[in-house]
Every structure is written in structure tokens, then in C-alpha cells.
PQR file with spaces between the fields and no chain letter, atoms N, CA, C, O and H, PARSE charges and radii, in Angstrom:
ATOM       1  N    MET     1      98.470   55.054   97.327 -0.4000 1.5000
ATOM       2  CA   MET     1      97.769   54.684   96.101 -0.0000 2.0000
ATOM       3  C    MET     1      96.271   54.585   96.392  0.5500 1.7000
ATOM       4  O    MET     1      95.865   54.044   97.421 -0.5500 1.4000
ATOM       5  N    ILE     2      95.459   55.109   95.482 -0.4000 1.5000
ATOM       6  CA   ILE     2      94.005   55.056   95.631 -0.0000 2.0000
ATOM       7  C    ILE     2      93.491   53.775   94.987  0.5500 1.7000
ATOM       8  O    ILE     2      93.867   53.431   93.866 -0.5500 1.4000
ATOM       9  H    ILE     2      95.789   55.548   94.646  0.4000 1.0000
ATOM      10  N    SER     3      92.627   53.078   95.712 -0.4000 1.5000
ATOM      11  CA   SER     3      92.099   51.811   95.196 -0.0000 2.0000
ATOM      12  C    SER     3      91.142   52.067   94.032  0.5500 1.7000
ATOM      13  O    SER     3      90.608   53.165   93.875 -0.5500 1.4000
ATOM      14  H    SER     3      92.322   53.357   96.622  0.4000 1.0000
ATOM      15  N    TYR     4      90.941   51.038   93.230 -0.4000 1.5000
ATOM      16  CA   TYR     4      90.010   51.135   92.098 -0.0000 2.0000
ATOM      17  C    TYR     4      88.610   51.471   92.592  0.5500 1.7000
ATOM      18  O    TYR     4      87.919   52.292   91.989 -0.5500 1.4000
ATOM      19  H    TYR     4      91.375   50.146   93.357  0.4000 1.0000
ATOM      20  N    ALA     5      88.184   50.838   93.693 -0.4000 1.5000
ATOM      21  CA   ALA     5      86.844   51.092   94.231 -0.0000 2.0000
ATOM      22  C    ALA     5      86.692   52.554   94.632  0.5500 1.7000
ATOM      23  O    ALA     5      85.641   53.151   94.399 -0.5500 1.4000
ATOM      24  H    ALA     5      88.745   50.171   94.183  0.4000 1.0000
ATOM      25  N    ALA     6      87.730   53.140   95.235 -0.4000 1.5000
ATOM      26  CA   ALA     6      87.660   54.541   95.644 -0.0000 2.0000
ATOM      27  C    ALA     6      87.589   55.447   94.415  0.5500 1.7000
ATOM      28  O    ALA     6      86.838   56.422   94.406 -0.5500 1.4000
ATOM      29  H    ALA     6      88.584   52.655   95.424  0.4000 1.0000
ATOM      30  N    LYS     7      88.367   55.128   93.376 -0.4000 1.5000
ATOM      31  CA   LYS     7      88.324   55.920   92.144 -0.0000 2.0000
ATOM      32  C    LYS     7      86.939   55.848   91.518  0.5500 1.7000
ATOM      33  O    LYS     7      86.397   56.862   91.077 -0.5500 1.4000
ATOM      34  H    LYS     7      88.977   54.336   93.383  0.4000 1.0000
ATOM      35  N    THR     8      86.366   54.646   91.479 -0.4000 1.5000
ATOM      36  CA   THR     8      85.043   54.450   90.890 -0.0000 2.0000
ATOM      37  C    THR     8      84.008   55.246   91.663  0.5500 1.7000
ATOM      38  O    THR     8      83.166   55.917   91.066 -0.5500 1.4000
ATOM      39  H    THR     8      86.806   53.822   91.837  0.4000 1.0000
ATOM      40  N    LYS     9      84.063   55.178   92.990 -0.4000 1.5000
ATOM      41  CA   LYS     9      83.105   55.904   93.820 -0.0000 2.0000
ATOM      42  C    LYS     9      83.250   57.403   93.579  0.5500 1.7000
ATOM      43  O    LYS     9      82.243   58.103   93.471 -0.5500 1.4000
ATOM      44  H    LYS     9      84.747   54.634   93.475  0.4000 1.0000
ATOM      45  N    ARG    10      84.486   57.914   93.490 -0.4000 1.5000
ATOM      46  CA   ARG    10      84.708   59.334   93.267 -0.0000 2.0000
ATOM      47  C    ARG    10      84.151   59.761   91.912  0.5500 1.7000
ATOM      48  O    ARG    10      83.572   60.841   91.791 -0.5500 1.4000
ATOM      49  H    ARG    10      85.304   57.346   93.578  0.4000 1.0000
ATOM      50  N    LEU    11      84.324   58.920   90.895 -0.4000 1.5000
ATOM      51  CA   LEU    11      83.791   59.245   89.574 -0.0000 2.0000
ATOM      52  C    LEU    11      82.272   59.349   89.609  0.5500 1.7000
ATOM      53  O    LEU    11      81.693   60.243   88.992 -0.5500 1.4000
ATOM      54  H    LEU    11      84.794   58.043   90.993  0.4000 1.0000
ATOM      55  N    GLN    12      81.627   58.437   90.330 -0.4000 1.5000
ATOM      56  CA   GLN    12      80.178   58.473   90.412 -0.0000 2.0000
ATOM      57  C    GLN    12      79.707   59.745   91.105  0.5500 1.7000
ATOM      58  O    GLN    12      78.713   60.338   90.687 -0.5500 1.4000
ATOM      59  H    GLN    12      82.098   57.711   90.832  0.4000 1.0000
ATOM      60  N    VAL    13      80.394   60.173   92.147 -0.4000 1.5000
ATOM      61  CA   VAL    13      80.031   61.386   92.852 -0.0000 2.0000
ATOM      62  C    VAL    13      80.305   62.604   91.972  0.5500 1.7000
ATOM      63  O    VAL    13      79.487   63.522   91.921 -0.5500 1.4000
ATOM      64  H    VAL    13      81.202   59.692   92.487  0.4000 1.0000
ATOM      65  N    ASP    14      81.448   62.623   91.278 -0.4000 1.5000
ATOM      66  CA   ASP    14      81.792   63.747   90.407 -0.0000 2.0000
ATOM      67  C    ASP    14      80.765   63.940   89.295  0.5500 1.7000
ATOM      68  O    ASP    14      80.500   65.073   88.894 -0.5500 1.4000
ATOM      69  H    ASP    14      82.113   61.877   91.320  0.4000 1.0000
ATOM      70  N    ASP    15      80.187   62.858   88.793 -0.4000 1.5000
ATOM      71  CA   ASP    15      79.182   62.976   87.738 -0.0000 2.0000
ATOM      72  C    ASP    15      77.994   63.808   88.203  0.5500 1.7000
ATOM      73  O    ASP    15      77.427   64.575   87.425 -0.5500 1.4000
ATOM      74  H    ASP    15      80.402   61.937   89.118  0.4000 1.0000
ATOM      75  N    CYS    16      77.620   63.659   89.456 -0.4000 1.5000
ATOM      76  CA   CYS    16      76.467   64.381   89.991 -0.0000 2.0000
ATOM      77  C    CYS    16      76.832   65.767   90.497  0.5500 1.7000
ATOM      78  O    CYS    16      75.954   66.616   90.649 -0.5500 1.4000
ATOM      79  H    CYS    16      78.081   63.036   90.088  0.4000 1.0000
ATOM      80  N    ALA    17      78.094   66.007   90.757 -0.4000 1.5000
ATOM      81  CA   ALA    17      78.514   67.278   91.331 -0.0000 2.0000
ATOM      82  C    ALA    17      78.240   68.446   90.395  0.5500 1.7000
ATOM      83  O    ALA    17      78.068   69.575   90.854 -0.5500 1.4000
ATOM      84  H    ALA    17      78.807   65.317   90.634  0.4000 1.0000
ATOM      85  N    GLY    18      78.197   68.192   89.090 -0.4000 1.5000
ATOM      86  CA   GLY    18      77.997   69.266   88.129 -0.0000 2.0000
ATOM      87  C    GLY    18      76.552   69.732   88.008  0.5500 1.7000
ATOM      88  O    GLY    18      76.290   70.754   87.374 -0.5500 1.4000
ATOM      89  H    GLY    18      78.337   67.275   88.717  0.4000 1.0000
ATOM      90  N    LEU    19      75.619   69.012   88.596 -0.4000 1.5000
ATOM      91  CA   LEU    19      74.214   69.414   88.498 -0.0000 2.0000
ATOM      92  C    LEU    19      73.975   70.677   89.314  0.5500 1.7000
ATOM      93  O    LEU    19      74.331   70.752   90.490 -0.5500 1.4000
ATOM      94  H    LEU    19      75.832   68.181   89.111  0.4000 1.0000
ATOM      95  N    THR    20      73.385   71.638   88.689 -0.4000 1.5000
ATOM      96  CA   THR    20      73.081   72.870   89.405 -0.0000 2.0000
ATOM      97  C    THR    20      71.777   72.705   90.170  0.5500 1.7000
ATOM      98  O    THR    20      71.026   71.754   89.952 -0.5500 1.4000
ATOM      99  H    THR    20      73.096   71.578   87.734  0.4000 1.0000
ATOM     100  N    THR    21      71.530   73.622   91.045 -0.4000 1.5000
ATOM     101  CA   THR    21      70.292   73.588   91.820 -0.0000 2.0000
ATOM     102  C    THR    21      69.079   73.642   90.899  0.5500 1.7000
ATOM     103  O    THR    21      68.086   72.955   91.141 -0.5500 1.4000
ATOM     104  H    THR    21      72.140   74.394   91.222  0.4000 1.0000
ATOM     105  N    ALA    22      69.152   74.446   89.854 -0.4000 1.5000
ATOM     106  CA   ALA    22      68.022   74.563   88.919 -0.0000 2.0000
ATOM     107  C    ALA    22      67.772   73.240   88.197  0.5500 1.7000
ATOM     108  O    ALA    22      66.627   72.831   88.005 -0.5500 1.4000
ATOM     109  H    ALA    22      69.958   75.003   89.658  0.4000 1.0000
ATOM     110  N    MET    23      68.865   72.576   87.801 -0.4000 1.5000
ATOM     111  CA   MET    23      68.715   71.289   87.116 -0.0000 2.0000
ATOM     112  C    MET    23      68.111   70.259   88.065  0.5500 1.7000
ATOM     113  O    MET    23      67.229   69.493   87.678 -0.5500 1.4000
ATOM     114  H    MET    23      69.795   72.909   87.957  0.4000 1.0000
ATOM     115  N    GLN    24      68.582   70.243   89.290 -0.4000 1.5000
ATOM     116  CA   GLN    24      68.050   69.303   90.268 -0.0000 2.0000
ATOM     117  C    GLN    24      66.574   69.565   90.516  0.5500 1.7000
ATOM     118  O    GLN    24      65.790   68.623   90.626 -0.5500 1.4000
ATOM     119  H    GLN    24      69.299   70.865   89.604  0.4000 1.0000
ATOM     120  N    ALA    25      66.185   70.832   90.606 -0.4000 1.5000
ATOM     121  CA   ALA    25      64.776   71.177   90.814 -0.0000 2.0000
ATOM     122  C    ALA    25      63.931   70.724   89.633  0.5500 1.7000
ATOM     123  O    ALA    25      62.825   70.216   89.819 -0.5500 1.4000
ATOM     124  H    ALA    25      66.822   71.598   90.516  0.4000 1.0000
ATOM     125  N    ALA    26      64.444   70.904   88.418 -0.4000 1.5000
ATOM     126  CA   ALA    26      63.705   70.488   87.224 -0.0000 2.0000
ATOM     127  C    ALA    26      63.530   68.973   87.196  0.5500 1.7000
ATOM     128  O    ALA    26      62.450   68.476   86.875 -0.5500 1.4000
ATOM     129  H    ALA    26      65.342   71.316   88.266  0.4000 1.0000
ATOM     130  N    LEU    27      64.578   68.250   87.528 -0.4000 1.5000
ATOM     131  CA   LEU    27      64.497   66.794   87.535 -0.0000 2.0000
ATOM     132  C    LEU    27      63.617   66.279   88.669  0.5500 1.7000
ATOM     133  O    LEU    27      62.959   65.247   88.537 -0.5500 1.4000
ATOM     134  H    LEU    27      65.455   68.654   87.788  0.4000 1.0000
ATOM     135  N    GLU    28      63.611   66.999   89.768 -0.4000 1.5000
ATOM     136  CA   GLU    28      62.807   66.600   90.927 -0.0000 2.0000
ATOM     137  C    GLU    28      61.323   66.542   90.576  0.5500 1.7000
ATOM     138  O    GLU    28      60.582   65.718   91.113 -0.5500 1.4000
ATOM     139  H    GLU    28      64.145   67.837   89.875  0.4000 1.0000
ATOM     140  N    ARG    29      60.889   67.431   89.662 -0.4000 1.5000
ATOM     141  CA   ARG    29      59.476   67.451   89.253 -0.0000 2.0000
ATOM     142  C    ARG    29      59.065   66.179   88.515  0.5500 1.7000
ATOM     143  O    ARG    29      57.875   65.882   88.408 -0.5500 1.4000
ATOM     144  H    ARG    29      61.491   68.100   89.226  0.4000 1.0000
ATOM     145  N    LEU    30      60.036   65.432   88.009 -0.4000 1.5000
ATOM     146  CA   LEU    30      59.719   64.198   87.277 -0.0000 2.0000
ATOM     147  C    LEU    30      59.436   63.022   88.203  0.5500 1.7000
ATOM     148  O    LEU    30      58.869   62.017   87.773 -0.5500 1.4000
ATOM     149  H    LEU    30      61.002   65.673   88.095  0.4000 1.0000
ATOM     150  N    ASN    31      59.824   63.141   89.466 -0.4000 1.5000
ATOM     151  CA   ASN    31      59.560   62.055   90.419 -0.0000 2.0000
ATOM     152  C    ASN    31      58.059   61.809   90.519  0.5500 1.7000
ATOM     153  O    ASN    31      57.274   62.751   90.625 -0.5500 1.4000
ATOM     154  H    ASN    31      60.284   63.957   89.815  0.4000 1.0000
ATOM     155  N    GLY    32      57.677   60.575   90.484 -0.4000 1.5000
ATOM     156  CA   GLY    32      56.277   60.209   90.612 -0.0000 2.0000
ATOM     157  C    GLY    32      55.500   60.261   89.309  0.5500 1.7000
ATOM     158  O    GLY    32      54.335   59.864   89.275 -0.5500 1.4000
ATOM     159  H    GLY    32      58.315   59.809   90.398  0.4000 1.0000
ATOM     160  N    LYS    33      56.107   60.734   88.251 -0.4000 1.5000
ATOM     161  CA   LYS    33      55.422   60.777   86.958 -0.0000 2.0000
ATOM     162  C    LYS    33      55.497   59.411   86.298  0.5500 1.7000
ATOM     163  O    LYS    33      56.516   58.725   86.376 -0.5500 1.4000
ATOM     164  H    LYS    33      57.053   61.057   88.279  0.4000 1.0000
ATOM     165  N    CYS    34      54.438   59.036   85.667 -0.4000 1.5000
ATOM     166  CA   CYS    34      54.419   57.762   84.948 -0.0000 2.0000
ATOM     167  C    CYS    34      54.922   57.999   83.524  0.5500 1.7000
ATOM     168  O    CYS    34      54.492   58.944   82.862 -0.5500 1.4000
ATOM     169  H    CYS    34      53.610   59.593   85.603  0.4000 1.0000
ATOM     170  N    PRO    35      55.822   57.153   83.057 -0.5600 1.5000
ATOM     171  CA   PRO    35      56.301   57.327   81.679  0.2800 2.0000
ATOM     172  C    PRO    35      55.181   57.045   80.683  0.5500 1.7000
ATOM     173  O    PRO    35      54.318   56.198   80.916 -0.5500 1.4000
ATOM     174  N    GLU    36      55.212   57.762   79.586 -0.4000 1.5000
ATOM     175  CA   GLU    36      54.244   57.553   78.516 -0.0000 2.0000
ATOM     176  C    GLU    36      54.958   56.964   77.314  0.5500 1.7000
ATOM     177  O    GLU    36      56.137   57.238   77.089 -0.5500 1.4000
ATOM     178  H    GLU    36      55.913   58.450   79.397  0.4000 1.0000
ATOM     179  N    ARG    37      54.260   56.171   76.557 -0.4000 1.5000
ATOM     180  CA   ARG    37      54.835   55.568   75.361 -0.0000 2.0000
ATOM     181  C    ARG    37      55.083   56.645   74.313  0.5500 1.7000
ATOM     182  O    ARG    37      54.217   57.473   74.033 -0.5500 1.4000
ATOM     183  H    ARG    37      53.302   55.948   76.739  0.4000 1.0000
ATOM     184  N    CYS    38      56.266   56.616   73.749 -0.4000 1.5000
ATOM     185  CA   CYS    38      56.623   57.556   72.687 -0.0000 2.0000
ATOM     186  C    CYS    38      56.052   57.023   71.374  0.5500 1.7000
ATOM     187  O    CYS    38      56.252   55.851   71.053 -0.5500 1.4000
ATOM     188  H    CYS    38      56.970   55.943   73.977  0.4000 1.0000
ATOM     189  N    PRO    39      55.348   57.855   70.611 -0.5600 1.5000
ATOM     190  CA   PRO    39      54.828   57.397   69.323  0.2800 2.0000
ATOM     191  C    PRO    39      55.969   56.924   68.424  0.5500 1.7000
ATOM     192  O    PRO    39      57.035   57.538   68.387 -0.5500 1.4000
ATOM     193  N    ASP    40      55.740   55.838   67.709 -0.4000 1.5000
ATOM     194  CA   ASP    40      56.781   55.249   66.867 -0.0000 2.0000
ATOM     195  C    ASP    40      57.366   56.253   65.877  0.5500 1.7000
ATOM     196  O    ASP    40      58.581   56.294   65.686 -0.5500 1.4000
ATOM     197  H    ASP    40      54.874   55.339   67.740  0.4000 1.0000
ATOM     198  N    GLU    41      56.518   57.059   65.248 -0.4000 1.5000
ATOM     199  CA   GLU    41      57.008   58.027   64.265 -0.0000 2.0000
ATOM     200  C    GLU    41      57.943   59.046   64.913  0.5500 1.7000
ATOM     201  O    GLU    41      58.954   59.421   64.320 -0.5500 1.4000
ATOM     202  H    GLU    41      55.530   57.026   65.404  0.4000 1.0000
ATOM     203  N    LEU    42      57.615   59.496   66.125 -0.4000 1.5000
ATOM     204  CA   LEU    42      58.476   60.448   66.818 -0.0000 2.0000
ATOM     205  C    LEU    42      59.823   59.813   67.155  0.5500 1.7000
ATOM     206  O    LEU    42      60.868   60.441   66.980 -0.5500 1.4000
ATOM     207  H    LEU    42      56.793   59.192   66.607  0.4000 1.0000
ATOM     208  N    ALA    43      59.802   58.583   67.634 -0.4000 1.5000
ATOM     209  CA   ALA    43      61.047   57.881   67.957 -0.0000 2.0000
ATOM     210  C    ALA    43      61.896   57.673   66.701  0.5500 1.7000
ATOM     211  O    ALA    43      63.107   57.894   66.727 -0.5500 1.4000
ATOM     212  H    ALA    43      58.954   58.073   67.776  0.4000 1.0000
ATOM     213  N    GLU    44      61.270   57.255   65.616 -0.4000 1.5000
ATOM     214  CA   GLU    44      62.010   57.018   64.370 -0.0000 2.0000
ATOM     215  C    GLU    44      62.596   58.309   63.814  0.5500 1.7000
ATOM     216  O    GLU    44      63.737   58.324   63.351 -0.5500 1.4000
ATOM     217  H    GLU    44      60.286   57.076   65.595  0.4000 1.0000
ATOM     218  N    ARG    45      61.815   59.404   63.856 -0.4000 1.5000
ATOM     219  CA   ARG    45      62.305   60.682   63.358 -0.0000 2.0000
ATOM     220  C    ARG    45      63.471   61.187   64.217  0.5500 1.7000
ATOM     221  O    ARG    45      64.435   61.746   63.694 -0.5500 1.4000
ATOM     222  H    ARG    45      60.888   59.391   64.232  0.4000 1.0000
ATOM     223  N    THR    46      63.380   60.990   65.521 -0.4000 1.5000
ATOM     224  CA   THR    46      64.455   61.405   66.418 -0.0000 2.0000
ATOM     225  C    THR    46      65.736   60.644   66.113  0.5500 1.7000
ATOM     226  O    THR    46      66.816   61.234   66.072 -0.5500 1.4000
ATOM     227  H    THR    46      62.597   60.535   65.946  0.4000 1.0000
ATOM     228  N    ILE    47      65.623   59.334   65.899 -0.4000 1.5000
ATOM     229  CA   ILE    47      66.798   58.520   65.574 -0.0000 2.0000
ATOM     230  C    ILE    47      67.397   58.953   64.243  0.5500 1.7000
ATOM     231  O    ILE    47      68.618   59.033   64.112 -0.5500 1.4000
ATOM     232  H    ILE    47      64.746   58.854   65.932  0.4000 1.0000
ATOM     233  N    ARG    48      66.541   59.237   63.243 -0.4000 1.5000
ATOM     234  CA   ARG    48      67.053   59.712   61.946 -0.0000 2.0000
ATOM     235  C    ARG    48      67.809   61.026   62.110  0.5500 1.7000
ATOM     236  O    ARG    48      68.872   61.206   61.516 -0.5500 1.4000
ATOM     237  H    ARG    48      65.549   59.172   63.349  0.4000 1.0000
ATOM     238  N    LEU    49      67.267   61.948   62.911 -0.4000 1.5000
ATOM     239  CA   LEU    49      67.936   63.230   63.146 -0.0000 2.0000
ATOM     240  C    LEU    49      69.285   63.039   63.835  0.5500 1.7000
ATOM     241  O    LEU    49      70.274   63.669   63.461 -0.5500 1.4000
ATOM     242  H    LEU    49      66.403   61.802   63.393  0.4000 1.0000
ATOM     243  N    LEU    50      69.320   62.175   64.835 -0.4000 1.5000
ATOM     244  CA   LEU    50      70.578   61.918   65.544 -0.0000 2.0000
ATOM     245  C    LEU    50      71.613   61.272   64.627  0.5500 1.7000
ATOM     246  O    LEU    50      72.790   61.631   64.668 -0.5500 1.4000
ATOM     247  H    LEU    50      68.517   61.663   65.140  0.4000 1.0000
ATOM     248  N    CYS    51      71.184   60.328   63.807 -0.4000 1.5000
ATOM     249  CA   CYS    51      72.103   59.678   62.864 -0.0000 2.0000
ATOM     250  C    CYS    51      72.632   60.680   61.836  0.5500 1.7000
ATOM     251  O    CYS    51      73.817   60.667   61.503 -0.5500 1.4000
ATOM     252  H    CYS    51      70.228   60.037   63.774  0.4000 1.0000
ATOM     253  N    ALA    52      71.753   61.542   61.340 -0.4000 1.5000
ATOM     254  CA   ALA    52      72.172   62.547   60.365 -0.0000 2.0000
ATOM     255  C    ALA    52      73.165   63.522   60.992  0.5500 1.7000
ATOM     256  O    ALA    52      74.157   63.893   60.364 -0.5500 1.4000
ATOM     257  H    ALA    52      70.790   61.552   61.610  0.4000 1.0000
ATOM     258  N    ALA    53      72.899   63.934   62.227 -0.4000 1.5000
ATOM     259  CA   ALA    53      73.811   64.859   62.909 -0.0000 2.0000
ATOM     260  C    ALA    53      75.160   64.194   63.151  0.5500 1.7000
ATOM     261  O    ALA    53      76.198   64.835   62.990 -0.5500 1.4000
ATOM     262  H    ALA    53      72.093   63.633   62.737  0.4000 1.0000
ATOM     263  N    ALA    54      75.163   62.927   63.534 -0.4000 1.5000
ATOM     264  CA   ALA    54      76.422   62.212   63.763 -0.0000 2.0000
ATOM     265  C    ALA    54      77.196   62.050   62.461  0.5500 1.7000
ATOM     266  O    ALA    54      78.419   62.189   62.445 -0.5500 1.4000
ATOM     267  H    ALA    54      74.319   62.406   63.665  0.4000 1.0000
ATOM     268  N    ALA    55      76.493   61.757   61.369 -0.4000 1.5000
ATOM     269  CA   ALA    55      77.159   61.590   60.079 -0.0000 2.0000
ATOM     270  C    ALA    55      77.768   62.911   59.615  0.5500 1.7000
ATOM     271  O    ALA    55      78.884   62.929   59.095 -0.5500 1.4000
ATOM     272  H    ALA    55      75.499   61.644   61.382  0.4000 1.0000
ATOM     273  N    GLU    56      77.047   64.013   59.796 -0.4000 1.5000
ATOM     274  CA   GLU    56      77.573   65.324   59.419 -0.0000 2.0000
ATOM     275  C    GLU    56      78.801   65.678   60.245  0.5500 1.7000
ATOM     276  O    GLU    56      79.789   66.183   59.714 -0.5500 1.4000
ATOM     277  H    GLU    56      76.140   63.998   60.218  0.4000 1.0000
ATOM     278  N    ARG    57      78.737   65.414   61.531 -0.4000 1.5000
ATOM     279  CA   ARG    57      79.865   65.729   62.405 -0.0000 2.0000
ATOM     280  C    ARG    57      81.073   64.885   62.004  0.5500 1.7000
ATOM     281  O    ARG    57      82.195   65.389   61.958 -0.5500 1.4000
ATOM     282  H    ARG    57      77.934   65.003   61.963  0.4000 1.0000
ATOM     283  N    ALA    58      80.846   63.606   61.714 -0.4000 1.5000
ATOM     284  CA   ALA    58      81.946   62.710   61.334 -0.0000 2.0000
ATOM     285  C    ALA    58      82.580   63.126   60.013  0.5500 1.7000
ATOM     286  O    ALA    58      83.777   62.925   59.806 -0.5500 1.4000
ATOM     287  H    ALA    58      79.935   63.197   61.751  0.4000 1.0000
ATOM     288  N    SER    59      81.782   63.703   59.119 -0.4000 1.5000
ATOM     289  CA   SER    59      82.310   64.107   57.812 -0.0000 2.0000
ATOM     290  C    SER    59      82.890   65.517   57.829  0.5500 1.7000
ATOM     291  O    SER    59      83.420   65.986   56.822 -0.5500 1.4000
ATOM     292  H    SER    59      80.810   63.866   59.287  0.4000 1.0000
ATOM     293  N    GLY    60      82.789   66.192   58.973 -0.4000 1.5000
ATOM     294  CA   GLY    60      83.323   67.542   59.074 -0.0000 2.0000
ATOM     295  C    GLY    60      82.395   68.605   58.552  0.5500 1.7000
ATOM     296  O    GLY    60      82.790   69.766   58.444 -0.5500 1.4000
ATOM     297  H    GLY    60      82.358   65.811   59.791  0.4000 1.0000
ATOM     298  N    ARG    61      81.171   68.246   58.224 -0.4000 1.5000
ATOM     299  CA   ARG    61      80.207   69.217   57.687 -0.0000 2.0000
ATOM     300  C    ARG    61      79.232   69.675   58.766  0.5500 1.7000
ATOM     301  O    ARG    61      78.075   69.980   58.474 -0.5500 1.4000
ATOM     302  H    ARG    61      80.850   67.303   58.311  0.4000 1.0000
ATOM     303  N    ASP    62      79.689   69.722   59.987 -0.4000 1.5000
ATOM     304  CA   ASP    62      78.823   70.098   61.101 -0.0000 2.0000
ATOM     305  C    ASP    62      78.140   71.436   60.818  0.5500 1.7000
ATOM     306  O    ASP    62      78.792   72.389   60.391 -0.5500 1.4000
ATOM     307  H    ASP    62      80.628   69.474   60.225  0.4000 1.0000
ATOM     308  N    ARG    63      76.852   71.506   61.053 -0.4000 1.5000
ATOM     309  CA   ARG    63      76.116   72.749   60.823 -0.0000 2.0000
ATOM     310  C    ARG    63      75.326   73.093   62.078  0.5500 1.7000
ATOM     311  O    ARG    63      75.080   72.240   62.931 -0.5500 1.4000
ATOM     312  H    ARG    63      76.323   70.732   61.401  0.4000 1.0000
ATOM     313  N    ARG    64      74.947   74.315   62.172 -0.4000 1.5000
ATOM     314  CA   ARG    64      74.175   74.768   63.327 -0.0000 2.0000
ATOM     315  C    ARG    64      72.701   74.507   63.060  0.5500 1.7000
ATOM     316  O    ARG    64      72.181   74.887   62.011 -0.5500 1.4000
ATOM     317  H    ARG    64      75.146   75.008   61.479  0.4000 1.0000
ATOM     318  N    GLY    65      72.024   73.857   64.008 -0.4000 1.5000
ATOM     319  CA   GLY    65      70.615   73.581   63.870 -0.0000 2.0000
ATOM     320  C    GLY    65      70.348   72.358   63.023  0.5500 1.7000
ATOM     321  O    GLY    65      71.168   71.983   62.185 -0.5500 1.4000
ATOM     322  H    GLY    65      72.447   73.548   64.860  0.4000 1.0000
ATOM     323  N    LEU    66      69.215   71.741   63.235 -0.4000 1.5000
ATOM     324  CA   LEU    66      68.817   70.567   62.477 -0.0000 2.0000
ATOM     325  C    LEU    66      67.467   70.820   61.840  0.5500 1.7000
ATOM     326  O    LEU    66      66.613   71.498   62.412 -0.5500 1.4000
ATOM     327  H    LEU    66      68.548   72.045   63.916  0.4000 1.0000
ATOM     328  N    SER    67      67.285   70.287   60.685 -0.4000 1.5000
ATOM     329  CA   SER    67      65.985   70.388   60.020 -0.0000 2.0000
ATOM     330  C    SER    67      65.115   69.262   60.535  0.5500 1.7000
ATOM     331  O    SER    67      65.554   68.114   60.608 -0.5500 1.4000
ATOM     332  H    SER    67      67.978   69.736   60.219  0.4000 1.0000
ATOM     333  N    LEU    68      63.899   69.580   60.888 -0.4000 1.5000
ATOM     334  CA   LEU    68      62.987   68.551   61.379 -0.0000 2.0000
ATOM     335  C    LEU    68      62.268   67.827   60.251  0.5500 1.7000
ATOM     336  O    LEU    68      61.353   67.044   60.502 -0.5500 1.4000
ATOM     337  H    LEU    68      63.543   70.512   60.829  0.4000 1.0000
ATOM     338  N    SER    69      62.666   68.078   59.032 -0.4000 1.5000
ATOM     339  CA   SER    69      61.971   67.467   57.891 -0.0000 2.0000
ATOM     340  C    SER    69      62.551   66.146   57.450  0.5500 1.7000
ATOM     341  O    SER    69      62.098   65.588   56.451 -0.5500 1.4000
ATOM     342  H    SER    69      63.410   68.715   58.828  0.4000 1.0000
ATOM     343  N    LEU    70      63.554   65.614   58.170 -0.4000 1.5000
ATOM     344  CA   LEU    70      64.161   64.345   57.752 -0.0000 2.0000
ATOM     345  C    LEU    70      63.193   63.205   57.772  0.5500 1.7000
ATOM     346  O    LEU    70      63.560   62.077   57.445 -0.5500 1.4000
ATOM     347  H    LEU    70      63.922   66.067   58.982  0.4000 1.0000
């Protein structure tokens, strides 16, 4: 029987196993970068878009692409 700790450790490793070399290289460039504050309007618009997409998916009206005019 595999212990819970071993299963948990394996899951954590498996999550990273799917990263390709290109993805790792892209993420590596972010090391040392200072985060910048996201403008409130951009954050609010992003949340509205995500909520609209989730509502459409939940209602079965999933569509391709999102309108940025929300």
C-alpha cells in the first residue's frame, strides 16, 4: 500500500512533469522580474469576461472566442 504522503508527493511531481522545455524556458524569463500593479479597470474587465465565459459554459451556450467589449 502506498502512503498518503507518497501519493501527495507523486501528485506534486506529476503536476510539473507536463511542462515542456519551451514552457519552462518561457517561465524562466520571469525570474527576477518585479510584479507590476494591474490597473483596476483591466482587472475588473478580466473578471467580467471570466464570469461571462463561465456562465455561458454552465448554460450550454459555449461559444468560440470572447468579446472584449463587456
